[in-house]
C-alpha positions as CSV (number, residue, x, y, z in Angstrom):
1,M,-53.8,49.4,15.4
2,E,-49.6,49.4,16.5
3,N,-49.6,49.0,12.2
4,E,-51.3,51.8,12.1
5,S,-49.4,54.2,14.1
6,I,-46.2,52.8,12.9
7,D,-47.2,54.1,9.2
8,D,-48.0,57.1,10.4
9,L,-45.0,57.6,12.4
10,R,-43.4,56.2,8.8
11,E,-45.8,59.2,7.0
12,K,-45.0,62.1,9.7
13,L,-41.1,61.1,9.7
14,S,-40.6,61.6,5.8
15,K,-42.2,64.4,6.5
16,T,-39.9,66.1,8.6
17,R,-36.9,64.9,6.7
18,K,-38.4,66.1,3.7
19,L,-39.1,69.5,5.5
20,L,-35.2,69.8,7.2
21,N,-33.7,69.2,3.4
22,L,-36.0,71.8,2.1
23,T,-34.8,74.2,5.1
24,T,-31.5,73.0,4.3
25,D,-31.3,73.7,1.1
26,K,-33.1,77.5,1.5
27,L,-30.1,78.4,4.3
28,N,-27.6,76.8,2.2
29,D,-29.3,79.4,-1.3
30,A,-29.2,82.0,1.5
31,I,-25.7,81.3,2.3
32,I,-24.3,81.6,-1.3
33,E,-26.1,84.8,-2.0
34,Q,-24.5,86.8,1.3
35,N,-21.1,85.2,0.4
36,R,-22.1,86.3,-3.5
37,S,-22.7,89.6,-2.3
38,K,-20.4,90.2,0.7
39,N,-17.9,92.7,-0.7
40,F,-20.9,93.8,-3.5
41,V,-20.0,97.3,-4.2
42,H,-22.5,99.6,-6.0
43,G,-20.9,101.1,-8.9
44,G,-17.9,98.2,-8.4
45,Y,-14.5,99.0,-8.7
46,Y,-11.9,100.3,-11.6
47,M,-8.4,99.4,-10.9
48,M,-5.2,102.1,-12.0
49,S,-1.2,100.9,-12.3
50,R,1.2,102.0,-9.5
51,E,2.3,103.5,-12.9
52,A,-0.9,104.9,-13.8
53,E,-0.7,106.4,-10.4
54,K,2.0,108.4,-11.0
55,N,1.4,109.8,-14.5
56,L,-1.9,111.4,-12.6
57,R,0.0,113.0,-10.7
58,A,1.6,114.6,-13.1
59,L,-1.3,115.0,-14.7
60,Q,-3.0,117.1,-11.6
61,Q,0.1,119.9,-11.9
62,E,0.5,119.9,-16.3
63,S,-3.3,120.4,-16.4
64,P,-5.9,120.4,-13.4
65,A,-9.2,120.7,-15.7
66,A,-8.0,117.3,-17.7
67,S,-7.3,115.6,-14.3
68,L,-10.9,116.5,-13.3
69,V,-12.3,115.2,-16.4
70,F,-10.8,112.0,-16.5
71,S,-11.8,111.7,-13.0
72,V,-15.2,112.2,-14.7
73,I,-15.1,109.7,-17.1
74,R,-12.7,107.0,-15.0
75,E,-15.9,107.3,-12.5
76,H,-18.4,106.4,-15.1
77,M,-16.9,104.6,-17.5
78,Q,-18.6,100.7,-18.3
79,I,-17.1,97.7,-17.0
80,G,-16.0,95.8,-19.8
81,T,-15.6,98.3,-22.4
82,N,-13.7,101.7,-20.6
83,A,-16.3,103.6,-21.9
84,V,-18.6,106.7,-21.8
85,T,-21.0,108.4,-24.2
86,I,-20.8,111.9,-22.1
87,S,-21.4,115.6,-23.3
88,N,-19.2,118.5,-23.2
89,S,-22.3,120.6,-21.3
90,A,-22.2,117.3,-19.2
91,L,-19.0,117.7,-18.1
92,C,-19.6,121.4,-17.4
93,K,-22.2,121.4,-15.6
94,I,-20.5,118.6,-13.2
95,I,-16.7,120.5,-12.4
96,N,-17.7,123.7,-12.8
97,K,-15.8,124.8,-15.5
98,S,-16.6,126.6,-19.4
99,R,-17.1,124.9,-22.3
100,A,-13.6,126.0,-23.9
101,T,-11.5,124.4,-20.6
102,I,-13.4,121.6,-21.0
103,T,-12.7,121.3,-24.4
104,R,-9.0,122.2,-23.8
105,A,-9.1,119.4,-21.3
106,I,-9.9,116.7,-23.6
107,S,-7.4,117.3,-26.0
108,H,-5.1,116.9,-23.4
109,L,-6.4,113.5,-22.4
110,A,-6.3,112.3,-26.5
111,K,-3.1,114.0,-26.9
112,H,-1.4,112.3,-24.0
113,N,-3.6,109.2,-24.8
114,Y,-5.6,109.1,-21.8
115,V,-8.4,108.5,-23.6
116,Q,-9.4,108.0,-27.1
117,I,-12.1,109.6,-28.5
118,I,-14.9,108.2,-30.3
119,K,-17.7,110.3,-31.8
120,T,-20.8,109.7,-31.3
121,G,-23.5,112.2,-32.9
122,N,-23.2,115.3,-31.4
123,V,-21.5,114.1,-28.0
124,N,-18.1,111.7,-27.6
125,T,-17.8,108.4,-26.2
126,Y,-14.6,108.5,-24.3
127,V,-12.8,105.3,-23.8
128,V,-10.3,105.0,-21.4
129,N,-6.8,103.2,-22.0
130,E,-6.8,100.5,-20.5
131,R,-3.0,100.4,-19.7
132,I,-4.0,103.4,-17.1
133,A,-7.2,102.1,-15.7
134,F,-9.9,99.5,-16.6
135,A,-13.1,98.3,-15.0
136,G,-12.9,94.3,-16.2
137,S,-10.3,92.1,-17.0
138,P,-6.3,93.2,-18.2
139,S,-5.9,93.1,-21.7
140,Q,-9.5,92.4,-22.4
141,R,-8.9,94.4,-26.0
142,K,-13.0,94.7,-26.6
143,A,-14.7,96.5,-29.3
144,V,-18.1,96.3,-27.7
145,F,-20.2,99.3,-27.2
146,S,-22.6,99.8,-24.8
147,A,-21.2,102.6,-22.9
148,T,-22.2,104.1,-20.0
149,V,-24.4,107.5,-21.0
150,V,-24.8,110.5,-19.5
151,A,-27.8,112.8,-19.9
152,H,-27.3,116.1,-17.7
153,E,-29.8,118.1,-16.5
154,C,-28.5,120.9,-18.0
155,E,-29.4,119.0,-21.3
156,Q,-32.7,118.9,-21.5
157,E,-35.5,120.3,-22.8
158,K,-36.8,122.6,-20.8
159,G,-40.2,120.8,-18.7
160,W,-38.8,117.2,-19.4
161,D,-38.7,117.5,-15.3
162,E,-42.5,118.2,-14.8
163,V,-43.3,115.0,-16.6
164,K,-45.1,113.4,-13.7
165,K,-45.9,110.1,-15.2
166,L,-45.6,108.3,-18.6
167,K,-48.4,106.8,-20.4
168,A,-47.8,102.8,-20.4
169,V,-47.9,101.3,-24.3
170,P,-50.0,98.5,-24.2
171,V,-49.4,95.7,-25.9
172,I,-51.9,93.9,-28.3
173,Y,-51.4,89.6,-28.3
174,S,-53.3,87.9,-31.1
175,E,-55.5,84.8,-29.9
176,S,-52.7,82.5,-29.9
177,E,-50.1,84.0,-28.4
178,I,-51.6,84.4,-24.9
179,V,-50.9,81.9,-22.8
180,Y,-53.2,80.6,-20.6
181,D,-51.9,78.9,-16.8
């Protein structure tokens, strides 16, 4: 009888150790996740040099509208590409300026090398000069375009906001593709 109780105690001890190890693993995972997300900021960061900051003050004096447009572009630029695709109509609504003012502002930014303009259909993709501001690692020099696209409600067709629920598209699998658990 004594041997049975010793075996029972050993089994209970083994189960307790497994439970303690599992709890320790979960706690370590939670600590790692907390440390990883401790300084997380939604939207991320972008960086600018001190020299660029001086240039921005000059831009604000030379062309306040261009400064506003550049601010919107920096706010939305994609991490890793420094790019954003946005229409003039959306820029007009966001900063409450006329189309002519937006066009002059964008020309000013391009002429003074704040942005590079890449035509994308009937809208532009703006790539911010990485010597001024960048979102990602410095000297990345990439030609990747998964740019953020900003679509404003002013650009949508009438009634676009009245759609309550999109219909789901069914996916049809052949019998050989169905996975059974």
